[in-house]
N, C-alpha and C positions, 0 to 999 in steps of 0.2 A: 818784278815784284810790285804788288799793288801799293798805292800810296793813300794817305788820308784824303787827298783830293778826289780820288776814285770813289771812295766811300761816300763822301759828301755829294758827289754828282749822282751816284746811284740812289741816294735818298730822295733827291729831287725828282729823279726819273720815275721812281715807283710809288711816290707818295699818294697818288690818287687812287691806287688800287690795293694798298697794303694797310692792314689794321695796325694802329699803334697800340700794341698789347700792353695791358696794365703791369705795373711792377709794385705790388703791395707788400708791406711788411707783415710777416706772420709772427704773431706773439707766441703761438704754440711751437713752431719750429725753432724760434729763437730760444725758448726755454729748454727745449730738448737738446739743442746742439751747443748752447753756451755762446752762440754768436747772435748778432742782430741780423736776421735773415729776411731778404727781400726776394720775391719770386717773380721773375719775368715770364709771363704766361703766354709763350708762343704756341701752346696747344690750342689757343683760342683763334688762331688764324682760320680762314675759310676752309682750307684743306687739312687743318689740324696740326700744322707744324711750321717752323721757321723757313722751310725750304722754298716757300713762295717768293721770298725776297730775292734770292739769288737767281732762281729760275726766271722770274719776270724781268730782272735787270738784263739777263742774257738775251731773252727774246726781244726786248725793246731795242737792243743794239744791232739786231739783224737788219740787213738792207733788204729792199723789196725782192731782189732776186733770190736771196737766201730764204726768205719767208715762203716764196713759191715752191721751193724744193722740199719744204717740210723739215721737221726735226725728229731726232731719235735720241732716246735716253735709256739708261739702265738704272734700276733702282729696286730696293727691297720694299718700297712703298711710299715714303713721304716725298722724295724727289719726283717720283712717278706722278703722283697726284698733283703736285705743284706745276709741273711742266704741262700735264694734260689740261688742267683747269685754265691756266693763263694762255696756253696755245689756242684753246677753243675761243676764249675771249677775243683774241687777236686774229682769229680766222686763219690759223696756221695748222696744217695737218701734223699730227704727232703719232709716233710709234714708240711704245714703251716696252722694254724687255725686263721681265721680272723673274726672280728665281722660282723654281717650281714649288717650293715650300712656303711661298709668301702667304700670309694670312688672307683668307677669303675676302674679308672686309676691305683690305687694301686693293686687291685685284678688282673687286666689284666697283669700288669708288673710282678707280682710275678709268675703267670702261665707261662709267656713268658720266665722266667728264669729257667723253668724246674721243678718247685715244684708242688706237689699235693696240691690244696687249698681246705680247708674245711671251709665253712661259718657257724658260730655258735655264738649265743648270741648277746646281745645288746652292749657290750663293751669289753675292753681288759680283764677284770677279768673273764667274762664268757668264753671268748675264751681260756684263760689260763687253766681254769678247764678242758675244753674239751681236750686241748693239753696234759695235765697230764694223762688223761684217755687213749688217743691214744698211748702215749709213753709207758705206762704200758702194754697195750694189745699187742703191737708190739715188745716190748723190745728195743725200739729206745732210743737214747740219747736226753734228753730235753735240748734245748739251750734257757735259760732264757734271756729275753730282757734286764734285768738290775741286777737282784740279783744273780750274778755269778762273781767270782773273775777274771776269764779269760776275761770275757766281760768287766768288769770295767777297767782292766789293758789296754785292747785294746783301749777303749775310752780315757784313760789318755794320749795316745800318742799325742793328740791334744795339751795338755799342754806343752809338750816338744818342739813341733814345734813353739808354740806361743813365748816361751822364746827366741828362736833363731831368729825368724822372727821379733819380735818387743820387743827387750830387754828394751825399755823405758816404757813399760806399767806399770801402777800402780794399775789397777783393771781389773778383768775379770767378765763378766756377762753371766750367763749360764742358758739356759732353763732347768727346772727340772720337771721330771715326776716321775719315780721310783727312780731316783738318780744315775743311772750308770754313766752317763756322768760327772755329778758334782763330784762324788766320785773320779773317775779316774783322772780328771784334777786337783782337789784339792790336791791329794796325790803327783802328779808329780810336781806341781808348788810350793806348800808350803815347800817342802823339799829343793828346791834350792833358792826360793825367798819368805821367810815367810812374807816379808813386803807387798807383793801384796794382795790387798783385793779381795775376791771372793764372789760374790752375786749370788743367785739363783732366778729364776723367775717362778712363776706358774700362771695358770689362776685362777681367783676368783671362777670359777664354780667347779673346782676339785682340791682343795688345799691339797692333801694328805700328801705331805712332811711337810708342815707347821703344819698340824694337828698332825703329828707324832712327830715333834720336840717339840711341845707344850705339848704333852702327855708323851713324853719320851719312846714311843713304837709305832710300826706301828698300825694304826687304819684305819678302813674302812670309807671312806667318800661317800657321795651320788653321784650317776651318774647324769650327766647333759650334754646336747649337747654343744659343744664348737668348735670354729675355731681351737683351739690348740689341735686337736685330738691326735697328737703325744706325748703329755704329759698328756693326760687325764687318768692317772692311779689312781684308787680309793684307792689302798693300796700300800704303799712304801715297799721296801725290808728290811729285818732284817740285811742284810749285808751292805747296803748303808746308812742306817740311822745313825749308829755310826760315820761314816766318815763325812757325811754332818754336823752332830751336832758338831763335833770336829773342822772342818776346815772352814766351810762357815761363812762369816762375817754377813750374813743376808739373809732373804728370802723375796721377794716382790711379791705382787699379782697384776695382771692386769685384766682389764675388756675386754669384747668382742669388744667394740667400740675401745678401745686402741689397741688391737691386729689388728683389721681391718685397722686402720689408719697407723699402722706401716708396714703392708703388702703392702699397697698402696704406701707409701712413698718409700720403698725400690724398688718397681717396677718402679715408675715414675721417681724418682730422681737418683737412683743408678743403674737402669736397672738390678736389681737382683730379681729373682723370689724366694720368701720365703713362706713356709707354715706358718700357725699360730704359731706353736711352734717355728719355726725358727726366727720369728720376735718378740718373747716375750721379749728378752733383750732390743731391741730398744724401744719397747712399754714402758717398765719400765723407761728407761732413758729419753725418750721424754716427758713423762707425770709426771716426778718428783717422781716416786715411789722409786727411789734410788737417793741419792744426791752424785754425783761424779763430781760436777762442777770444771772446771779447771784441771781435772786429765786426764791422758792418759788411755783410756778404750778400752779393747778388747771385742767385741760382738761376740759370737759364733753363726753364722747363721747356725743352726744345720741341716736344711733340706729344700728342695724346692719342695716336692711332694704335690702340691696343686691341687685339682680338678678344671678343667677349668671353669665349670659352677659356682663354688663357687667364683673363682677369678673374674669372670665377675660381680657377685653380689656385691662383695667388691668394685670393681672399680665404679660401678654405684652409690652405696650408698655414697662412698667417694666423688664423684663429687657433689652429692646433699649437703652433709655436707659442702663442700668448697664453695658452692654457684655457682658452674659451671654448674649445671643442675637444672632446675627450672620447676615446674609445676604450671600453672596459670589456674584459673577457671573464665571465663568471660561470662556475658550474652550479647547476640547480638540479633538484630531483625532477624526473620527467613524469610528473603527476599533476592532475588538475589543481589549480590554485597556486602552484609554485612560482609561476611568472608574475602572478598578481601580487604575491607577497614581496617579491624582489622590487617590482615597480613602486610598491608602496614605500619602501625604504628610500628609493631614489627621489620620489616625489616629496617625502618629508624633508629631505635635504635640500629641496628647492632647486634641483637640477632638472633641466628640460630634456626629455628623451626625443632624439631626432630620428633614430633608426634602430631597429631590432633585427638580428639575424640569429636563427637557431642552427647549431651544428650538431647533428646526430651521427650521420654516417662517417664524417671525417674527424670526429672528436675522439680523444683518448679517455674520455670520461667513462665511468662504469655504465653497464648496459641499462641500468635504471636511472641514469642521469643524462642530462644534455648540457651542452655548452652554449651560452648565450653571449653574443657580442652586442653591447649597447653603445651607441654613439650618443653622447649627451652634451648639452650646451651648459657651460658653467660661467662663473664670473671671474675666473682666474685661479692662480695657484692656491690661495687660501681656501677658496671654495672647493677645489679639488681635494685638499687635505681634509676638509670637513666631511665631504662625501665618502672618502675612503674610510674614515673613522666610523661613520655611520654603518657602512657595509660590514666592517670588521666586527662591530658591536652586535650585528645581527647574524653573526656566524657565516658571513660570506668572505671568500678570499679573492678580492678583485685583482685581476692582472691588468695593468694599464699598458695599452698598446701605443707605440709611436710609429712614425713613418718607416722606421727601420726594423720594426718587430716582425717576427715570423707570423704569417697569417694562419698557420696551422699548428695545433698543439702536437 
């Protein structure tokens, strides 16, 4: 089991190459959650996540002969980029095995850092098995993403920084996958401030650490797609589990919708780009999965490597959920001027038309009518009600479509 001294030594070892990320108080998040919220922005590291700390600490502890043999790692993205980047800096050959479905930006970034990338399997665990095989065949050193004491100690340096930057904190909320980050931070923090509460957060879809804590041993949970791919580890580590079980004050689970809303909130209100795993702590706090009301809380925003197309979908769905993007289905007569009249009503209600689709062949409207789907931008629920009244007053019968609505009449 790692000790506080291991974390202190790791901090000295990696200090010259790791950014001391800011930990600023957010007035907006504090107001929304009822806690005094501080955000430790690890998404600002060179490769976009906290993983650099553990990876670099591990690489610096390799002897010359091990460096010559090169390193192999398995990762869904963040650990991959961290190992690739720092291995290149230290002139160490690296091979990274990534799941086939890894977002393109993470694959490209890992290659750009100089690593050989091997795509294999449906998730982290498949990639890890392949990495073990490659390391054995080549005689390379395996750099585990979390079940390694040097990696855990490196991640724990975040805890030391938190205590110095925000000594008033009463709780820390940490995303948990395999448990490397939570283990390192917990050992560092509980040694100096045992009064500080530490909570972990996992996605409901892949709750490996919670399952392991309940069973008293690592267990394999089912694979599932999730926004929090960075913590979608199906089996936690035997080295991390005892530390998590001993030091963490609780583990919370969050849904995909809660993760998405937290990602959007950080982007829109905090101007902070966070991946699903990075927003897990905020999701738990925002939706009452952890009760830390009136306490000073540090959220570790663990990473910001989110695929741009995924982020675009999160933004669009978030706008729909907030009532700022609306789709209406309206029957109008199929004659000149009918659409112009409809758009005049929408314009007078100060709603902005984003998209128009005519349905003639696939509509149940009468032969001299057509169905029009309008996507409009609004200011929220009250504005939607105003728009609906305006349409009704003009003899239109608007059908408001949601994500679950049937797209065909």
